[in-house]
BAMARVEX-279324 format. One line per 10 residues: number of its first residue (from 1); for each residue x, y, z of C-alpha. Coordinates in steps of 0.001 Angstrom, whole numbers, plus 500000, padded with zeros to 6 digits. Layout:
// residues N
NUM) X,Y,Z | ...
// end
This chain:
// residues 447
1) 478490,520971,491381 | 477235,524337,490120 | 480597,525864,491050 | 482773,523371,489193 | 480389,522427,486365 | 479353,525899,485195 | 479451,524684,481603 | 476303,522595,482115 | 472936,523894,480963 | 470289,524611,483636
11) 468247,521645,482499 | 471231,519344,483014 | 471245,520010,486749 | 467591,518974,486931 | 468391,515819,484976 | 471321,514805,487174 | 469427,515520,490383 | 466601,513233,489267 | 469122,510449,488621 | 471101,510660,491889
21) 469607,507464,493297 | 470522,505630,490094 | 474115,506897,490269 | 474589,506184,493979 | 473283,502619,493703 | 476049,501780,491248 | 479027,502865,493330 | 480515,502372,496766 | 480202,505690,498565 | 482823,507068,500976
31) 482152,510118,503113 | 484608,512629,504542 | 483277,513950,507846 | 484590,516237,510545 | 484637,515338,514228 | 480991,516398,514576 | 479963,514064,511743 | 479305,516952,509354 | 479652,515877,505736 | 482482,517810,504086
41) 482864,515727,500958 | 482272,512314,499405 | 483364,510082,496558 | 481922,507140,494664 | 484080,504224,493497 | 483318,501281,491238 | 486129,498766,490844 | 489281,500716,490077 | 487281,503679,488727 | 486671,506894,490628
51) 483169,507739,489445 | 482625,510912,491459 | 484317,513164,494013 | 482829,516309,495507 | 483886,518653,498318 | 481578,521165,499979 | 482344,524617,498508 | 482906,526007,502016 | 485774,523569,502617 | 487537,523560,499288
61) 491269,524250,499375 | 491712,522542,502747 | 493219,519287,501472 | 490027,517239,501733 | 490096,516252,498065 | 493758,515236,498337 | 493017,513117,501407 | 490201,511313,499638 | 492364,510704,496554 | 495217,509311,498669
71) 492749,506985,500380 | 491305,505942,497019 | 494759,505217,495589 | 496276,503404,498561 | 493264,501605,500058 | 490734,501221,497228 | 493296,500763,494423 | 491594,503360,492241 | 493501,503903,489010 | 491138,505641,486585
81) 488838,508653,486448 | 486923,510464,483713 | 486804,514274,483761 | 484675,516650,481724 | 487004,518452,479345 | 485442,521797,480296 | 486031,521181,484017 | 489530,522659,484028 | 489691,522897,487831 | 489126,519172,488265
91) 491495,518331,485416 | 494284,520360,486985 | 493643,518726,490352 | 493887,515174,489021 | 496965,515953,486969 | 498669,517296,490099 | 497712,514120,491946 | 499562,511967,489394 | 496874,511121,486829 | 497661,511380,483113
101) 495373,511764,480105 | 495183,508526,478123 | 492159,509191,475910 | 489215,511381,474972 | 485554,510794,474106 | 483469,513451,472311 | 480377,512627,474399 | 479899,511864,478071 | 478741,508495,479366 | 475099,509316,478688
111) 475616,510577,475168 | 475475,514263,476071 | 477698,516759,474230 | 480239,517137,477016 | 483598,515618,475991 | 485290,513360,478512 | 489016,513044,479167 | 490028,509574,480349 | 492753,509707,483015 | 494868,506971,484536
121) 497121,507080,487575 | 500651,506533,486291 | 502912,508257,488808 | 505530,506106,490530 | 503232,503343,491660 | 502208,501773,488384 | 501151,501834,484771 | 500005,498788,482844 | 502589,499349,480149 | 505404,501333,481719
131) 506531,502434,485142 | 508942,505331,485586 | 510713,506232,488817 | 513203,509066,488622 | 515979,509529,491134 | 518829,511987,491281 | 521093,509575,489413 | 519091,507327,487145 | 515796,506295,485606 | 514240,502962,486418
141) 511388,501606,484344 | 509129,498587,484598 | 507344,497456,481471 | 505248,494547,480344 | 506886,492261,477738 | 504385,491186,475116 | 506636,489547,472542 | 509842,487562,472933 | 509911,486535,476584 | 512676,484020,475993
151) 515113,486840,475208 | 515372,487123,479003 | 516145,483439,479456 | 519409,484189,481289 | 517419,486046,483945 | 514653,483444,484062 | 517208,480692,484670 | 518532,482511,487737 | 515237,481777,489460 | 514305,478511,487765
161) 517370,476719,486411 | 515594,474135,484273 | 514263,475513,480977 | 511616,472818,480566 | 510058,473979,483861 | 510042,477570,482626 | 508281,476394,479459 | 505371,475199,481602 | 504327,478746,482488 | 506175,481256,480293
171) 503559,481385,477509 | 500501,481621,479744 | 502126,484053,482136 | 502554,487816,481932 | 506146,489053,482100 | 507373,492339,483548 | 510904,493608,483032 | 512666,496166,485220 | 515261,498203,483363 | 517861,500690,484487
181) 519340,502928,481831 | 517828,500688,479157 | 519428,497531,480572 | 517209,494712,481855 | 518240,494009,485437 | 515208,492079,486772 | 512124,490223,485577 | 509105,488421,486918 | 506341,486232,485493 | 502809,486106,486914
191) 500189,483502,485966 | 496434,483260,486401 | 495654,480203,488538 | 491871,480672,488568 | 489383,481381,491364 | 490810,484860,491936 | 494361,483619,492522 | 497503,484608,490645 | 500974,483186,491148 | 504384,484815,490998
201) 506076,482012,489089 | 509489,483511,488485 | 511353,486550,489770 | 515052,487186,489297 | 517545,490040,489587 | 520842,490147,487707 | 523719,489279,490110 | 525306,492718,489642 | 522107,494389,490873 | 521072,492117,493731
211) 520494,493380,497275 | 519667,496861,495980 | 515874,496717,496305 | 515037,495885,492691 | 513244,492643,493537 | 511180,494387,496187 | 510220,497158,493738 | 509166,494642,491136 | 506982,492732,493578 | 505373,495931,494868
221) 504621,496879,491272 | 502878,493617,490347 | 500926,493669,493604 | 499558,497074,492615 | 499075,496039,488982 | 496898,493029,489858 | 495186,494524,492923 | 491747,494670,491295 | 492006,491412,489347 | 492809,488902,492102
231) 492207,488468,495802 | 495367,486433,496465 | 498886,486228,495075 | 500890,483045,495641 | 504609,482453,495360 | 506463,479163,495673 | 510054,478900,496817 | 512629,476552,498245 | 513080,476237,501984 | 516038,478606,502329
241) 516099,481219,505136 | 517180,484175,502992 | 514455,483652,500381 | 511746,483063,502960 | 512780,486235,504790 | 512633,488221,501544 | 509048,487192,500801 | 507988,487883,504377 | 509509,491339,504021 | 507328,491798,500924
251) 504209,491051,502973 | 503704,487352,502142 | 502705,484842,504817 | 503096,481054,504862 | 500355,479148,503030 | 501259,475487,502505 | 503953,473006,501488 | 504200,470722,498441 | 506320,467754,499442 | 509110,466501,497149
261) 508350,469111,494489 | 511968,469688,493501 | 512982,466037,493577 | 509981,464941,491480 | 509865,467750,488891 | 513533,468474,488110 | 515980,466228,486296 | 518860,467161,488595 | 519357,468197,492236 | 518506,471865,492899
271) 520799,473599,495367 | 520176,477132,496635 | 522693,478859,498897 | 524144,475479,499837 | 520732,473973,500658 | 519528,470928,498707 | 515917,471722,497902 | 513232,469095,498381 | 509834,470646,499214 | 508204,473719,497706
281) 507003,476250,500273 | 504080,478429,499221 | 503451,481900,500591 | 500410,484075,499966 | 499644,487769,499874 | 496112,489153,500371 | 495520,491619,497532 | 492406,492968,499232 | 493061,492928,502966 | 490349,492694,505596
291) 491491,495985,507091 | 491453,499535,505772 | 492989,502822,506867 | 491182,506105,507485 | 491920,509386,509217 | 491275,509299,512956 | 488419,511290,514451 | 488277,512818,517905 | 485450,510382,518618 | 487985,507525,518176
301) 489955,508659,521245 | 488515,506077,523645 | 489169,503213,521232 | 492698,504498,520655 | 493323,504730,524387 | 492036,501185,524926 | 494253,499763,522190 | 497302,501546,523564 | 496841,500414,527144 | 495775,496807,526515
311) 498533,496281,523937 | 501229,497642,526218 | 499990,495539,529145 | 499855,492312,527130 | 501997,492334,523986 | 504862,494392,525404 | 504907,492366,528617 | 507155,489838,526842 | 510015,492365,526847 | 509290,494534,529894
321) 508502,493872,533556 | 504980,494127,534931 | 505776,497359,536741 | 507289,498816,533548 | 504272,498085,531349 | 501892,499377,534003 | 503853,502616,534232 | 503972,502879,530433 | 500236,502221,530088 | 499477,504948,532631
331) 500851,507494,530152 | 497675,507031,528134 | 495161,507854,530853 | 494183,511268,529496 | 491479,511120,526827 | 492005,514848,526249 | 495614,514189,525275 | 494593,511589,522678 | 491983,514005,521303 | 494631,516705,521040
341) 496995,514402,519114 | 494218,513445,516706 | 493787,517135,515953 | 497451,518123,515524 | 499143,514959,514186 | 498674,513077,510954 | 496671,510435,512802 | 495264,507308,511155 | 493363,504262,512369 | 492933,500769,510970
351) 489387,499434,510881 | 488108,495926,510252 | 485077,494823,508252 | 482864,495505,511290 | 484183,499099,511341 | 485990,498534,514641 | 489210,500417,515316 | 491920,497738,515585 | 495090,499806,515310 | 496419,503325,514998
361) 499484,505389,514161 | 500397,509063,514325 | 503235,511220,513053 | 504029,514885,513646 | 504554,517371,510797 | 508266,517210,511644 | 508431,513454,510957 | 508372,512051,514502 | 506415,508786,514508 | 504798,509305,517878
371) 502892,506052,518149 | 501843,502892,516340 | 499909,500139,518075 | 497742,497203,516993 | 495056,495677,519201 | 496289,492634,521095 | 493659,490412,519422 | 494667,491469,515901 | 498420,490924,515979 | 500243,489403,512964
381) 497471,490175,510473 | 499341,492775,508440 | 497752,495768,510175 | 501036,497277,511329 | 502342,497015,507768 | 499289,498878,506443 | 499726,501598,509058 | 503440,502019,508459 | 503061,502129,504675 | 500416,504836,504988
391) 502618,506861,507334 | 505590,506564,504971 | 503394,507511,501994 | 502224,510584,503899 | 505811,511498,504765 | 506829,511430,501110 | 503816,513491,500021 | 504464,516000,502833 | 508139,516398,501889 | 509436,514847,505125
401) 512964,513671,504408 | 513485,511482,507460 | 511145,509710,509862 | 512270,509012,513402 | 510718,507069,516254 | 511428,505758,519725 | 510830,502058,519202 | 510234,499478,521908 | 512226,496285,522354 | 509145,494434,521092
411) 508707,496442,517903 | 512355,496758,516846 | 512415,493619,514600 | 509305,494804,512744 | 510783,498213,511968 | 514081,496692,510889 | 512260,494518,508341 | 511021,497708,506708 | 514382,499404,506466 | 514483,501397,509687
421) 517924,501869,511228 | 518834,501849,514924 | 520639,505104,515664 | 521125,504371,519345 | 519861,502358,522293 | 518473,504598,524986 | 516596,504780,528263 | 513595,507115,528323 | 511183,508095,531055 | 507629,506837,530644
431) 505579,508136,533579 | 507607,507435,536702 | 509975,504745,535449 | 512742,504758,532837 | 512315,502178,530043 | 514740,500892,527413 | 514004,501534,523738 | 515723,502473,520479 | 515952,505682,518519 | 515303,504511,514945
441) 515158,506418,511651 | 514327,505879,508006 | 515192,508200,505132 | 512367,508881,502689 | 512909,508908,498921 | 511334,512144,497693 | 510480,512498,494036
// end
């Protein structure tokens, strides 16, 4: 602190030291440790606010602060931080990480004469008033509509074709509009249903812009926007395969069914893609999942090895013979090899609320997704999605233009749901035997 806060008076350091217990009790603390459990840095988070972040002077400039910020943004949904105006090093760091100045206070939080700059994370992922994503050809923006929501009635009716039904939620809901080149091409409405639940009541994309990813972008935006306000997001839809598949692709899972919803609430038959709708299917998305991602440690090697071998022997057995999975599992016998990969790859693990390692993934600096496995007892809980999103986020931040992987028969459908393309079917040697898999790739969108 003395290095970065040289503007403080000597007595201030005494004051802050005497109040450390008070500060720490009011935040959730996260430590960054090396493989020998030495503390290299830590941060304190309260809600969506980053209250503190410090890195040991001996390890500054090694990417530790960036790693903690990425974790805070992607896993803790941090969106705000206050920085002392005189702390130019910290200000420059947060600005480079995508934060923007949104305000200033002449005094700090304890009334001391150290002005604070209020920063909010606005880059690509979200802003509560406007979202900008620049590509080589265009500018896409997502903004919140506060005034005349009915001016977008033509879009609203694409998703809900009876205006009286729209009137039930339009006023109490919050509307977001996605524009391209100043033209509204998609919208959605989200309502507060109480008890920590929000509902995506309406989402529509103009016919000329459908099947281009706009709906997915809009849903990802509102998920991030409401991450710290609700624990669950619901969406109701008709029982049509294409729509159900879309919401599953967005991370929603089946919740429940409301029988005869369309026949009892609409004054005419509702037909979607040739299907006469009768029941409303509800899907849910966990805004705060039970699993989090962290960097792997060498000490995780045994857990990683166990997950790899047991998953291959059980989950992959559905697509490979017993002799094939046994040969494949034998490739993970060396603990030293796992330890080496933890050191040289971007290697992450998923942990549950009991701090058990339940999944892992690793990618090389060249963009080869070497491995991604989820414990056999934790399948279909969204862990693979968390791992893959983190890997893809890392790839973008590292400037990797294309990810590639050798994907098993079992995992191919999962990767295809997230936009990966099969380049070729192939046969590759595991240990002694040759096994079938697919060379798959995905191009990254670099800003």
